LUMSEVEX-533997 format. One record per residue (C-alpha): residue number from 1; residue in three letters; x, y, z. Coordinates in steps of 0.05 Angstrom, whole numbers, plus 5000, padded with zeros to 4 digits. Each point is the difference from the previous one (the first is absolute). Example, Ala and Ser with C-alpha at 12.3 -4.5 7.8 and 13.67 -1.06 7.14 Angstrom:
BEGIN
   num   residu     xx     yy     zz
     1      Ala   5246   4910   5156
     2      Ser   5027   5069   4987
This chain:
BEGIN
   num   residu     xx     yy     zz
     1      Met   3922   7075   6402
     2      Ser   4948   5042   5037
     3      Thr   4995   5072   4977
     4      Asp   4977   5021   5069
     5      Leu   5051   5036   5043
     6      Thr   5012   4978   5071
     7      Ala   4985   5048   5057
     8      His   5074   5012   5008
     9      Glu   5009   5016   4927
    10      Lys   4942   5048   5001
    11      Arg   5030   5036   5060
    12      Thr   5067   5004   4965
    13      Leu   4969   5031   4937
    14      Ala   4961   5049   5044
    15      Asp   5066   5020   5032
    16      Val   5031   5008   4931
    17      Ser   4942   5045   4979
    18      Val   5010   5044   5061
    19      Ala   5074   5006   4987
    20      Ile   4987   5020   4928
    21      Thr   4950   5052   5022
    22      Lys   5051   5029   5048
    23      Gly   5053   5001   4945
    24      Asn   5044   4948   5034
    25      Leu   5012   4961   4936
    26      Ala   5062   4963   5026
    27      Ala   4961   4971   5059
    28      Ala   4942   4982   4954
    29      Glu   5046   4964   4953
    30      Arg   5036   4962   5056
    31      Lys   4933   4974   5026
    32      Leu   4979   4978   4930
    33      Ile   5067   4965   4988
    34      Leu   4993   4962   5065
    35      Leu   4929   4980   4983
    36      Met   5020   4977   4931
    37      Ala   5060   4962   5026
    38      Ser   4960   4963   5053
    39      Ser   4942   4986   4953
    40      Pro   5027   4994   4928
    41      Ser   4932   4979   4976
    42      Arg   4975   5071   5017
    43      Asn   5049   5035   4953
    44      Asp   4948   5006   4945
    45      His   4941   5011   5046
    46      Pro   4958   5061   4977
    47      Asp   5005   5035   5067
    48      Val   5075   4992   5002
    49      Leu   5007   5025   4929
    50      Arg   4955   5059   5016
    51      Met   5047   5020   5058
    52      Leu   5060   4994   4954
    53      Ala   4964   5045   4951
    54      Ala   4987   5051   5055
    55      Ile   5074   5001   5019
    56      Gln   5023   5010   4929
    57      Leu   4949   5055   4990
    58      Arg   5025   5037   5062
    59      Arg   5071   4994   4971
    60      Gly   4977   5032   4935
    61      Asp   5006   4937   4958
    62      Gln   4931   5001   4968
    63      Arg   5015   4948   4948
    64      Ser   5021   4947   5051
    65      Ala   4938   5017   5041
    66      Ile   4957   4989   4938
    67      Asp   5034   4933   4987
    68      Tyr   4986   4976   5071
    69      Leu   4928   5022   4998
    70      Gln   4989   4966   4933
    71      Leu   5027   4935   5029
    72      Ala   4955   5008   5060
    73      Leu   4939   5012   4956
    74      Ser   5015   4938   4958
    75      Ala   4985   4960   5063
    76      Arg   4943   5045   5024
    77      Pro   4972   5034   4937
    78      Asp   4937   5027   5034
    79      Asp   5034   5036   5058
    80      Leu   4969   5069   4996
    81      Ala   5052   5034   5043
    82      Met   5059   4974   4959
    83      Leu   4964   5015   4935
    84      Gly   4993   5072   5023
    85      Glu   5073   5004   5022
    86      Leu   5025   4973   4934
    87      Ala   4955   5047   4960
    88      Thr   5027   5060   5038
    89      Leu   5072   4979   4987
    90      Leu   4988   4986   4926
    91      His   4967   5068   4993
    92      Thr   5061   5036   5028
    93      Ile   5044   4972   4945
    94      Gly   4950   5011   4944
    95      Arg   4978   4928   4986
    96      Phe   4928   5024   4991
    97      Asp   4975   4941   4959
    98      Glu   5018   4952   5056
    99      Val   4968   5046   5051
   100      Leu   4935   4999   4961
   101      Val   4999   4924   4999
   102      Leu   5009   4997   5075
   103      Gln   4946   5052   5015
   104      Gln   4951   4965   4954
   105      His   5013   4935   5038
   106      Val   4988   5036   5066
   107      Cys   4932   5025   4975
   108      Glu   4982   4929   4979
   109      Leu   5018   4974   5069
   110      Asp   4966   5056   5039
   111      Pro   4948   5032   4955
   112      Thr   4963   5037   5056
   113      Asn   5063   5035   5024
   114      Ser   4998   5073   4979
   115      Arg   5075   5009   5009
   116      Ala   5013   4943   4951
   117      Trp   4961   5037   4946
   118      Phe   5033   5065   5020
   119      Asn   5069   4968   4990
   120      Leu   4977   4971   4934
   121      Gly   4980   5069   4976
   122      Lys   5068   5027   5019
   123      Ala   5035   4942   4965
   124      Leu   4964   5016   4935
   125      Arg   5019   5074   4998
   126      Pro   5075   4992   4983
   127      Leu   4979   4956   4942
   128      Lys   4954   5057   4977
   129      Arg   4939   4955   5003
   130      Phe   4959   5057   5028
   131      Asn   4930   4975   4984
   132      Glu   5013   4935   5036
   133      Ser   5032   5039   5056
   134      Arg   4937   5042   5007
   135      Glu   4957   4937   5003
   136      Ala   5044   4971   5055
   137      Phe   4995   5064   5042
   138      Glu   4925   5004   4990
   139      Lys   4994   4928   5024
   140      Ala   5042   5017   5061
   141      Leu   4953   5058   5016
   142      Thr   4939   4954   4998
   143      Leu   5034   4961   5056
   144      Glu   5029   5059   5040
   145      Ala   4970   5067   4982
   146      Lys   5032   5041   5055
   147      Phe   5074   4985   4987
   148      Ala   5028   5065   4974
   149      Pro   5061   4971   4962
   150      Ile   4953   4962   4953
   151      His   4964   5064   4982
   152      Ile   5067   5034   4987
   153      Ala   5025   4943   4957
   154      Leu   4934   4999   4960
   155      Gly   5005   5075   4992
   156      Asn   5069   4996   4970
   157      Thr   4978   4945   4953
   158      Leu   4939   5041   4978
   159      Lys   5045   5060   4989
   160      Ser   5046   4958   4956
   161      Leu   4939   4978   4960
   162      Gly   4976   5071   4991
   163      Asp   4942   5000   5049
   164      Ile   5023   5062   5037
   165      Ala   4934   5015   5034
   166      Gly   4997   4928   5025
   167      Ala   5071   5006   5026
   168      Val   4985   5063   5038
   169      Arg   4939   4967   5032
   170      Cys   5044   4942   5022
   171      Phe   5052   5045   5031
   172      Arg   4948   5042   5036
   173      Arg   4966   4937   5025
   174      Ala   5066   4977   5028
   175      Ile   5008   5067   5036
   176      Glu   4930   4992   5030
   177      Ile   5021   4932   5027
   178      Asp   5068   5025   5024
   179      Pro   5009   5076   5001
   180      Arg   5073   4990   5021
   181      Ser   5017   4959   4938
   182      Gly   5057   5038   4969
   183      Leu   4998   4951   4942
   184      Ala   4928   5017   4984
   185      Trp   5013   5075   5004
   186      Ile   5062   4999   4956
   187      Asn   4966   4958   4947
   188      Leu   4943   5049   5000
   189      Ser   5046   5060   4995
   190      Asn   5042   4966   4946
   191      Thr   4937   4995   4957
   192      Lys   5022   5066   4970
   193      Thr   4934   5018   4967
   194      Ser   4960   4995   5065
   195      Asn   5003   5062   5044
   196      Leu   4998   4996   5075
   197      Asn   4958   5049   5039
   198      Asp   4994   5041   5064
   199      Ala   4971   4941   5038
   200      Asp   5059   4958   4979
   201      Val   5048   5054   5026
   202      Ile   4965   5000   5068
   203      Arg   5000   4924   5006
   204      Leu   5073   4995   4978
   205      Arg   5023   5053   5049
   206      Gln   4963   4966   5057
   207      Thr   5031   4933   4983
   208      Leu   5070   5029   4994
   209      Ser   4994   5030   5070
   210      Asp   5004   4930   5028
   211      Lys   5071   4993   5029
   212      Gln   4996   4924   4997
   213      Leu   5000   4996   4924
   214      Asn   5058   4961   4971
   215      Ala   5047   5033   4949
   216      Asp   4971   4966   4938
   217      Thr   4929   5022   5017
   218      Arg   5023   5071   5017
   219      Ile   5036   5005   4933
   220      Arg   4939   4976   4961
   221      Leu   4952   5045   5038
   222      Gly   5049   5059   4992
   223      Phe   5003   4993   4924
   224      Ser   4924   4993   4999
   225      Leu   4989   5062   5042
   226      Ala   5047   5039   4955
   227      Lys   4959   4979   4940
   228      Ala   4935   5018   5035
   229      Leu   5026   5069   5020
   230      Gly   5023   5013   4929
   231      Asp   4932   4979   4973
   232      Val   4964   5050   5045
   233      Gly   5048   5056   4983
   234      Glu   5042   5003   5064
   235      His   5067   4996   4963
   236      Thr   5045   5028   5053
   237      Gln   4975   4949   5051
   238      Ala   5001   4946   4947
   239      Phe   5074   5013   4986
   240      Ala   5019   5001   5073
   241      Thr   4964   4933   5010
   242      Met   5032   4972   4937
   243      Val   5070   5019   5025
   244      Glu   4987   4968   5068
   245      Ala   4975   4935   4969
   246      Asn   5059   4998   4951
   247      Leu   5050   5012   5056
   248      Leu   4973   4941   5039
   249      Lys   5000   4956   4938
   250      Arg   5070   5023   4980
   251      Ser   5028   4984   5069
   252      Arg   4982   4926   4989
   253      Leu   5035   4994   4933
   254      Lys   5072   4991   4978
   255      Trp   5011   5046   4942
   256      Asn   5061   5041   4980
   257      Ala   4993   5047   4941
   258      Gly   5076   5003   4990
   259      His   5004   4924   4995
   260      Ser   4943   5000   4949
   261      Thr   5034   5053   4957
   262      Arg   5066   4962   5001
   263      Ala   4965   4936   4981
   264      Met   4966   5033   4941
   265      Asp   5065   5032   4978
   266      Ala   5034   4932   5003
   267      Leu   4945   4967   4960
   268      Arg   5003   5055   4947
   269      Gly   5076   4991   4997
   270      Ala   4993   4924   4992
   271      Phe   4952   5006   4942
   272      Ser   5041   5052   4965
   273      Arg   5050   4944   4989
   274      Val   4949   4949   4974
   275      Asp   5011   4978   4928
   276      Pro   4949   5041   4960
   277      Gly   4999   4947   4947
   278      Ser   4957   4959   5047
   279      Ser   4941   5047   4989
   280      Glu   4986   4978   4929
   281      Gly   4942   4956   4977
   282      Asp   4926   4995   5016
   283      Leu   4999   4953   5060
   284      Gly   4949   5026   5049
   285      Arg   4958   5038   4949
   286      Glu   4939   4976   5040
   287      Ala   5020   5039   5062
   288      Ile   4985   5073   5016
   289      Phe   5037   5023   5062
   290      Val   4974   5059   5039
   291      Ala   5053   5032   5043
   292      Ser   4988   5055   5052
   293      Leu   5001   5023   5071
   294      Pro   4937   4988   5042
   295      Arg   4943   5050   4991
   296      Ser   5024   5022   4931
   297      Gly   4944   4975   4955
   298      Ser   5027   4931   4985
   299      Thr   4934   4966   5017
   300      Leu   4964   5048   4954
   301      Ile   5048   4984   4943
   302      Glu   4991   4926   5011
   303      Gln   4925   5008   5002
   304      Ile   5001   5036   4934
   305      Leu   5042   4946   4968
   306      Ala   4959   4944   5032
   307      Ala   4937   5031   4968
   308      His   5029   4980   4933
   309      Pro   4973   4933   4975
   310      Leu   5071   4975   4985
   311      Val   5028   5013   5070
   312      Thr   4993   4968   5068
   313      Gly   5017   5043   5060
   314      Ala   5040   4956   5048
   315      Asp   5010   5054   5054
   316      Glu   5062   5002   5044
   317      Leu   5041   4938   4984
   318      Asp   5063   4979   5036
   319      Asp   5026   4953   4945
   320      Leu   5053   5047   4973
   321      Pro   5037   5010   5067
   322      Ala   4989   4926   5014
   323      Val   5038   4982   4936
   324      Ile   5057   5046   5018
   325      Glu   5003   4974   5071
   326      Ala   5000   4928   4978
   327      Glu   5058   5013   4952
   328      Ser   5038   5035   5056
   329      Lys   4991   4940   5045
   330      Leu   5022   4953   4944
   331      Arg   5063   5040   4987
   332      Gly   5014   5015   5073
   333      Lys   5008   5074   4988
   334      Ser   4957   5062   4993
   335      Val   4972   5027   4935
   336      Leu   5050   5057   5006
   337      Ser   5056   4949   4989
   338      Trp   4970   4952   4950
   339      Ala   4961   5047   4955
   340      Pro   5062   5027   4964
   341      Glu   5026   4928   4992
   342      Ala   4935   4970   4972
   343      Thr   5000   4979   4928
   344      Pro   4943   5011   4950
   345      Ala   4984   4927   5009
   346      Asp   4994   5010   5075
   347      Trp   4952   5059   4991
   348      His   4959   4960   4949
   349      Arg   4994   4943   5051
   350      Leu   4976   5048   5054
   351      Gly   4950   5031   4953
   352      Gln   4971   4932   4984
   353      Asp   4996   4985   5075
   354      Tyr   4960   5064   5010
   355      Leu   4953   4983   4943
   356      His   4990   4930   5028
   357      Arg   4982   5029   5068
   358      Thr   4950   5048   4970
   359      Glu   4968   4956   4947
   360      Arg   4934   4997   5038
   361      Trp   4988   5073   4982
   362      Arg   5001   4984   4926
   363      Glu   4947   4946   5001
   364      Lys   4946   5046   4972
   365      Thr   5037   5058   4968
   366      Ala   5063   5011   4960
   367      Tyr   5029   5052   5048
   368      Phe   5004   5011   5075
   369      Thr   5022   5055   5046
   370      Asp   5049   4995   5059
   371      Lys   4999   5061   5046
   372      Gly   5044   4974   5055
   373      Met   5026   5055   5046
   374      Gly   5071   4972   4991
   375      Asn   4999   5009   4924
   376      Trp   5032   5068   4993
   377      Pro   5069   4982   5030
   378      Leu   5002   4939   4955
   379      Ile   4983   5031   4933
   380      Gly   5071   4984   4977
   381      Ala   4987   4926   5016
   382      Ile   4933   5002   4964
   383      Arg   5032   5028   4937
   384      Val   5053   4945   4994
   385      Met   4956   4943   5026
   386      Leu   4939   5018   4958
   387      Pro   5021   5046   4943
   388      Gly   4931   4997   4969
   389      Ala   4964   5024   5063
   390      Arg   4969   5069   5005
   391      Ile   5019   5043   5060
   392      Val   4957   5058   5024
   393      Ile   5028   5046   5053
   394      Cys   4945   5036   5037
   395      Arg   5015   5069   5027
   396      Arg   4959   5048   5041
   397      Asp   5016   5069   5028
   398      Pro   5054   4984   5053
   399      Leu   4967   5042   5054
   400      Glu   4933   4965   4990
   401      Thr   5035   4932   4997
   402      Cys   5038   5009   5064
   403      Phe   4943   5032   5038
   404      Ser   4952   4945   4978
   405      Cys   5049   4948   5024
   406      Phe   5010   5036   5066
   407      Ser   4925   5003   5012
   408      Thr   4989   4926   4986
   409      Leu   5011   4941   5047
   410      Phe   5021   4942   4956
   411      Gln   4984   4929   5017
   412      Glu   5073   4981   4993
   413      Gly   5066   5025   4972
   414      His   5014   5071   4976
   415      Ala   5039   5018   5064
   416      Phe   5024   5065   4968
   417      Thr   4930   5030   5002
   418      Tyr   4996   5016   5074
   419      Asp   5047   5059   5000
   420      Leu   4997   5059   4952
   421      Ala   5076   5005   4993
   422      Asp   5003   4925   4985
   423      Cys   4944   5009   4948
   424      Ala   5040   5055   4966
   425      Ala   5064   4960   5000
   426      Tyr   4965   4939   4972
   427      Trp   4966   5040   4946
   428      His   5068   5025   4978
   429      Asp   5026   4929   4998
   430      Phe   4942   4982   4955
   431      Asp   5010   5062   4957
   432      Arg   5075   4988   4990
   433      Met   4989   4927   4985
   434      Cys   4945   5012   4949
   435      Arg   5038   5055   4965
   436      Phe   5058   4951   4995
   437      Trp   4956   4946   4969
   438      Lys   4970   5050   4952
   439      Ala   5069   5023   4978
   440      Gln   5023   4928   4993
   441      Phe   4940   4973   4962
   442      Gly   4967   5060   4968
   443      Ala   4934   4986   4965
   444      Gln   5000   4929   5027
   445      Val   4975   5029   5065
   446      Tyr   4937   5042   5003
   447      Glu   4985   5054   5052
   448      Gln   4928   5015   5018
   449      Thr   4984   5061   5041
   450      Tyr   4938   4997   5044
   451      Glu   4983   5073   4991
   452      Ala   5006   4996   4924
   453      Leu   4951   4942   5001
   454      Gln   4951   5041   5042
   455      Asn   5005   5059   4951
   456      Asp   4995   4960   4935
   457      Gln   4971   4932   5015
   458      Glu   4987   4977   4929
   459      Gly   5064   5027   4970
   460      Glu   5044   4970   5054
   461      Thr   4962   4934   4998
   462      Arg   5011   4995   4925
   463      Arg   5074   5014   5008
   464      Leu   5006   4949   5056
   465      Leu   4965   4945   4960
   466      Asn   5042   5016   4939
   467      Tyr   5064   4990   5039
   468      Cys   4974   4934   5027
   469      Gly   4986   4976   4929
   470      Leu   4925   4999   5012
   471      Pro   4945   5027   4954
   472      Phe   4958   5054   5030
   473      Asp   4937   4975   5035
   474      Ala   4949   5048   5029
   475      Ala   4990   4954   5060
   476      Cys   5067   5027   5026
   477      Leu   4967   5068   5009
   478      Arg   4946   4966   5042
   479      Phe   5051   4964   5043
   480      Tyr   4956   5008   5061
   481      Glu   4950   4951   4970
   482      Thr   5052   4944   4994
   483      Glu   4980   4939   5040
   484      Arg   5064   4976   5033
   485      Ala   5026   4993   5070
   486      Val   5046   5056   5026
   487      Ser   5034   4990   5066
   488      Thr   5040   5064   5009
   489      Ile   4981   5061   5043
   490      Ser   4976   5034   4936
   491      Ala   4947   4946   4987
   492      Ala   4942   5048   5013
   493      Gln   5029   5057   4960
   494      Val   5007   4961   4935
   495      Arg   4926   4983   5004
   496      Glu   4984   5073   4985
   497      Pro   5008   5041   4936
   498      Met   5063   5042   4994
   499      Arg   5001   5056   5051
   500      Arg   5040   5065   5000
   501      Asp   4992   5017   5073
   502      Thr   5046   4948   5030
   503      Ala   5057   5048   5020
   504      Lys   4999   5014   5075
   505      Ala   5067   5030   5018
   506      Asp   4979   5072   4990
   507      Arg   4948   4992   5055
   508      Tyr   5057   4994   5050
   509      Gly   5036   5063   4977
   510      Ala   5063   5018   5037
   511      Leu   4997   4937   5042
   512      Leu   5031   4964   4941
   513      Asp   5055   5052   4987
   514      Pro   5055   4954   5030
   515      Leu   4979   4946   4950
   516      Arg   5000   5051   4943
   517      Thr   5070   5022   5020
   518      Ala   5026   4929   5005
   519      Leu   4973   4983   4932
   520      Ala   5027   5063   4967
   521      Thr   5068   5000   5034
   522      Lys   5018   4929   4984
   523      Ser   4975   5008   4929
   524      Asn   5050   5056   4989
   525      Asn   5057   4956   5025
   526      Thr   4987   4941   4954
């Protein structure tokens, strides 16, 4: 059978593509069905399968779309367009190893294509292969030096690797190429140790005056201008700009503080009924969980621990919530329902699942850290799944925590941070939950205060290591010298020695009084 399509078949598939683009999926499907019925030999043709994939993707069925694309590629394995489409889909569902294989194949097929190397660099980052990612981005730049997104991506990789000066140069180079690049500006401003200047304020104000900017760019530039104004001492203007940028960001998010509070209360109630006998034994003794809100010093705590020769810092992992979610799907009910019913054997099985998922972090050291942002609501699950694990709750002054969150544009998640009232409500959810865990588990859970660490670095470090069952090692006091990749917003800060001048809320004086009131009032009611 010829694999070439007839002129009529090509026109039909073109019509199908147009219908998909317009969102008329029923019409697209009808045309495909007629084509497949009239020419059954075309049912497994790559172009037909690709259209079927496009329809399923538009309907939200990513897995079916992936299946169709994989079938199409089995017949046409070197199709660059389909390889790219499949890589994008696999990335959205976290199948990063497969994405990497595809992007490596694309580079082999088209080695002079800068975008192929750019995509390879991006594929390596979720796997934390940052040195290889840097090499891929540098290769892309040799082929296309004036494409700002490559400079931004390289800058983020250099920041993760600890080359903060190199990262700043990349972000500023991207701004030279494209002064309107909100992504370049926000990455520069999120390099917390690098101050912006008066010239940056002028340029950002000029760019923001353009009425044609889209919302995403306006948000990024707004947060960057707020940072720049704060850096040059114009705190009143900085706060006004910060509020405006947060309002725009908040308007694009679905977040309800009341719903969050009720969800946390329900989770706390569910785990109050979990069999405490499940939390006996030493399964998980290799794991050190760091639990905190954003901007509370968790990256610093992990960096200190990762400086120890027996510990690997694994950064923000999503394996714990993935284990809980998988069990919920298996049982057909939420964790609120099944947690009180689970037996010690169930929790042991889930703990083993977690350890299997994270075994790569124990290839070189006996211990590893997990500082996933979803850890603190699940401390009850950690205790019964992995009774031997250490759990470190990081706390920072609530005003500083909330203000730091409010002044930061996060890459994703953390929807509560774009309104000061939401920040206060979420902090109280965190506080209530952590006090509950502490009452429930006592000395099995350790609380580390950021300010205490600032005031007595060695004493607090010794106590932290002792809790984790680790002998003292002076390298932990020189955490900033540790050679490891860090991918959080605090990546630049943990490359510096301990500082005592990180508090910023007082610079904004009475402007933060509503936040102070919200934090104090709710505290008295809990």
